[in-house]
C-alpha positions as CSV (number, residue, x, y, z in Angstrom):
1,M,127.4,82.4,87.2
2,E,126.5,85.4,88.8
3,R,128.7,86.8,91.3
4,V,127.3,85.2,94.8
5,S,127.0,87.9,97.7
6,G,128.0,87.1,101.6
7,I,124.6,86.9,102.9
8,T,124.7,83.9,104.8
9,D,122.1,82.5,107.6
10,A,123.2,84.2,110.4
11,G,122.3,87.3,108.4
12,L,118.7,86.7,108.8
13,T,118.3,86.6,111.9
14,T,119.1,90.4,111.5
15,L,116.3,90.7,109.5
16,Q,114.0,89.7,112.5
17,T,113.8,92.9,113.8
18,F,111.7,93.8,110.8
19,P,108.3,92.3,111.0
20,V,106.5,94.3,108.1
21,L,109.3,92.6,105.2
22,R,106.3,91.4,102.9
23,V,109.2,90.6,100.0
24,L,113.1,89.2,100.2
25,K,115.6,88.8,97.4
26,L,118.2,86.5,98.5
27,S,119.4,85.1,95.2
28,N,122.8,84.7,94.5
29,T,123.5,84.4,98.1
30,N,125.5,82.2,100.3
31,I,121.7,80.6,102.3
32,T,121.4,76.8,102.8
33,D,118.6,75.1,104.5
34,A,119.1,76.0,107.8
35,G,118.1,79.6,106.6
36,L,114.5,78.8,105.5
37,V,114.3,77.4,109.2
38,I,114.8,80.7,109.8
39,L,112.6,82.7,107.4
40,Q,109.5,80.4,108.9
41,S,109.3,82.8,111.7
42,F,108.7,86.0,109.5
43,P,105.3,87.0,109.6
44,A,104.9,89.3,107.0
45,L,106.8,87.5,104.7
46,E,104.9,86.8,100.9
47,W,107.5,86.7,98.2
48,L,111.1,85.2,98.1
49,Y,113.8,84.6,96.0
50,L,116.0,81.7,95.9
51,A,117.5,81.7,93.1
52,N,121.5,80.6,92.7
53,T,121.4,79.6,96.5
54,K,122.3,76.4,98.6
55,T,118.9,75.5,99.2
56,T,117.2,72.2,98.8
57,D,114.0,71.6,96.9
58,D,113.2,69.3,100.1
59,A,113.7,72.5,102.5
60,V,111.6,74.8,99.9
61,E,109.0,72.3,100.0
62,A,108.9,72.2,104.3
63,L,109.4,76.3,104.0
64,K,106.1,76.2,101.9
65,Q,104.0,74.2,103.8
66,A,105.4,75.7,107.4
67,R,104.0,79.1,105.6
68,P,100.8,78.6,103.4
69,G,100.5,81.4,100.2
70,L,104.1,82.2,100.7
71,K,105.1,82.5,97.0
72,V,108.9,81.2,96.3
73,T,110.5,81.5,93.2
74,R,113.7,79.7,92.5
């Protein structure tokens, strides 16, 4: 198993200050379903990498429905 970084859902709010963020790699982090709700408000996000996170399939599907066209890799 790969080492998990200290990035959390709360840390995602800091990234909201980057409105042109298009690619976000959150693999091997402590991101949860709550973090995916925050990501719904990232206007330019096109690609999201979520391997080895604490997110559920249901939350990923909800994010995809909220953000059609967003590509998510798990």
